[in-house]
C-alpha positions as CSV (number, residue, x, y, z in Angstrom):
1,M,126.0,108.6,64.8
2,S,123.0,109.2,67.1
3,E,123.8,106.1,69.0
4,V,127.3,107.4,69.8
5,G,125.8,110.8,70.8
6,H,123.3,109.0,73.0
7,N,126.1,107.1,74.7
8,V,128.1,110.3,75.3
9,G,125.0,111.9,76.8
10,A,124.5,108.8,79.0
11,A,128.1,109.0,80.2
12,R,127.6,112.7,81.2
13,T,124.3,112.0,82.9
14,P,124.3,108.6,84.5
15,R,121.1,106.9,85.6
16,D,122.0,107.6,89.2
17,A,122.1,111.4,88.5
18,W,118.4,111.2,87.4
19,V,117.5,109.3,90.5
20,E,119.4,111.6,92.8
21,E,117.9,114.7,91.2
22,G,114.5,113.1,91.5
23,L,115.1,112.5,95.2
24,R,116.1,116.1,95.7
25,A,112.9,117.3,94.0
26,L,110.8,114.8,96.1
27,A,112.4,116.0,99.3
28,G,112.0,119.6,98.5
29,H,108.5,119.7,96.9
30,G,106.9,116.3,96.9
31,P,106.3,113.8,94.1
32,D,104.5,116.2,91.8
33,A,107.8,118.1,91.5
34,V,109.4,115.0,90.0
35,R,108.9,115.9,86.3
36,V,111.3,114.8,83.6
37,E,111.6,118.2,81.9
38,A,112.3,120.0,85.3
39,L,114.9,117.4,86.2
40,A,116.6,117.6,82.8
41,K,116.8,121.4,83.2
42,R,118.4,121.1,86.7
43,L,120.8,118.5,85.4
44,G,121.6,120.8,82.4
45,V,120.7,118.2,79.8
46,T,117.9,117.4,77.4
47,K,115.2,115.1,78.5
48,G,116.0,112.7,75.7
49,G,118.7,111.0,77.8
50,F,116.1,110.2,80.4
51,Y,114.4,107.6,78.1
52,G,117.7,105.7,77.7
53,Y,117.3,104.7,81.4
54,F,113.6,104.9,82.2
55,A,110.4,103.9,80.2
56,D,108.5,106.7,81.8
57,R,108.1,108.9,84.9
58,G,106.6,106.0,86.8
59,A,109.8,104.0,86.3
60,L,111.9,106.9,87.7
61,L,109.6,107.1,90.7
62,E,110.0,103.4,91.3
63,A,113.8,103.7,91.0
64,M,113.8,106.6,93.4
65,L,111.9,104.5,96.0
66,D,114.3,101.6,95.4
67,A,117.3,103.9,96.1
68,W,115.7,105.4,99.2
69,E,114.8,102.0,100.6
70,Q,118.3,100.6,100.0
71,E,120.0,103.6,101.5
72,S,117.7,104.0,104.5
73,T,117.6,100.3,105.4
74,D,120.3,98.1,103.9
75,E,123.1,100.7,104.0
76,V,122.1,102.0,107.4
77,I,121.9,98.4,108.9
78,D,125.2,97.5,107.2
79,R,127.0,100.5,108.6
80,V,125.5,100.0,112.1
81,E,126.8,96.4,112.1
82,R,130.2,97.4,110.6
83,E,130.8,100.1,113.2
84,G,129.7,97.9,116.1
85,G,129.1,98.8,119.7
86,D,126.6,97.7,122.3
87,P,122.9,97.4,121.4
88,R,122.1,100.9,122.7
89,T,124.9,102.4,120.6
90,K,123.7,100.6,117.5
91,A,120.1,101.7,118.0
92,R,121.1,105.3,118.5
93,R,123.4,105.2,115.5
94,A,120.7,103.8,113.3
95,G,118.4,106.6,114.3
96,M,121.0,109.2,113.7
97,L,121.9,107.9,110.3
98,T,118.3,107.8,109.2
99,F,116.5,110.7,111.0
100,S,119.3,113.2,111.8
101,S,120.8,113.5,108.4
102,D,120.4,116.3,105.9
103,R,120.0,113.7,103.2
104,L,117.8,110.9,104.3
105,L,115.5,112.8,106.7
106,P,113.9,115.1,104.1
107,I,113.4,112.2,101.7
108,D,111.9,110.1,104.5
109,L,109.5,112.8,105.5
110,A,108.5,113.3,101.8
111,V,107.9,109.6,101.3
112,R,105.7,109.6,104.5
113,D,103.6,112.4,103.1
114,W,103.4,110.8,99.7
115,A,102.4,107.5,101.3
116,R,99.2,109.1,102.6
117,R,98.0,109.5,99.1
118,D,99.5,106.5,97.3
119,E,98.8,102.9,98.5
120,A,101.9,101.5,96.6
121,V,104.1,104.0,98.3
122,A,102.4,103.3,101.7
123,E,103.2,99.6,101.2
124,R,106.8,100.4,100.5
125,L,107.0,102.6,103.6
126,R,105.4,99.8,105.7
127,R,108.1,97.5,104.5
128,V,110.9,100.0,105.4
129,D,109.4,100.8,108.7
130,N,109.0,97.1,109.5
131,R,112.7,96.5,108.9
132,R,113.5,99.5,111.1
133,M,111.3,98.2,113.9
134,D,112.9,94.7,113.5
135,L,116.3,96.3,114.2
136,L,114.9,98.1,117.2
137,R,113.3,94.9,118.5
138,E,116.6,93.1,118.1
139,M,118.6,95.7,119.9
140,I,116.2,96.3,122.7
141,G,115.6,92.5,123.0
142,T,119.2,92.1,124.1
143,F,118.6,93.7,127.4
144,C,114.8,93.4,127.8
145,S,113.1,90.0,127.9
146,D,109.4,90.9,128.0
147,P,108.2,90.9,124.4
148,D,105.4,93.4,125.2
149,E,108.0,95.8,126.7
150,V,110.3,95.3,123.7
151,E,107.5,96.1,121.4
152,A,106.4,99.2,123.4
153,R,110.0,100.5,123.7
154,S,110.6,100.0,120.0
155,L,107.4,101.8,119.1
156,I,108.2,104.7,121.4
157,A,111.8,105.0,120.0
158,F,110.5,105.0,116.5
159,C,107.7,107.5,117.3
160,V,110.2,109.8,118.9
161,A,112.6,109.6,115.9
162,I,109.8,110.4,113.5
163,G,107.6,112.7,115.5
164,R,110.4,115.0,116.8
165,H,110.6,116.6,113.4
166,S,106.9,117.7,113.6
167,L,106.7,118.7,117.2
168,A,106.8,122.4,117.9
169,A,106.5,122.3,121.7
170,D,108.9,124.0,124.1
171,H,110.6,122.1,126.9
172,E,110.5,124.6,129.9
173,G,114.2,125.4,130.4
174,R,115.5,122.4,128.6
175,T,116.8,122.2,125.0
176,R,115.2,119.7,122.6
177,D,118.5,117.8,122.4
178,E,118.6,117.5,126.2
179,V,115.0,116.1,126.2
180,L,115.7,113.7,123.3
181,A,118.9,112.4,125.0
182,R,116.9,111.8,128.2
183,A,114.1,110.1,126.2
184,G,116.7,107.9,124.6
185,D,118.2,107.0,128.0
186,L,114.7,106.0,129.3
187,I,113.8,103.9,126.2
188,L,117.2,102.2,126.1
189,S,117.7,101.7,129.8
190,R,118.0,98.3,131.4
191,T,115.4,99.2,134.1
192,G,111.8,98.3,133.5
193,T,109.4,95.5,134.0
194,G,110.9,93.0,131.6
195,T,114.7,93.5,132.0
196,R,117.1,90.6,132.2
């Protein structure tokens, strides 16, 4: 009887719901907010169903990082390729999908903060950022032949994408969007020392 009850509870609260609620808690308040009892309360279930999917909180945290990594790299890259366009369009789309969304951006920023205190999370972030940089190198490399310039442009593009969320500066008569658009034009332009 309890096995049937457990399966019914599992059907009402799938594994992905725990992961998703954990990601919401992480994005809103950091990794310390990812507590089984608090997640169960927000999901409106008992915490017993949690243990049907996860051995412990650490397993949930790992599953959350897996989901974030897949969504922010594999799914973004797949969508960029599927929707096509020239390399500049693809690079801009990848940035918008990752760093302009109400979903991925808060998670990404929370993972970055978490990575400052946890070496395993830092290693995961390094892997994700390396994949993102590889995509930028590939796109910029289609119109820029100098490997040093490709690397510099890729780094600048990535720093702008990440840093713009922390920057509080004004832009003297220009909007932030106008300045970001111009920065993107400069980074992704064909002019430079190593253009083809």
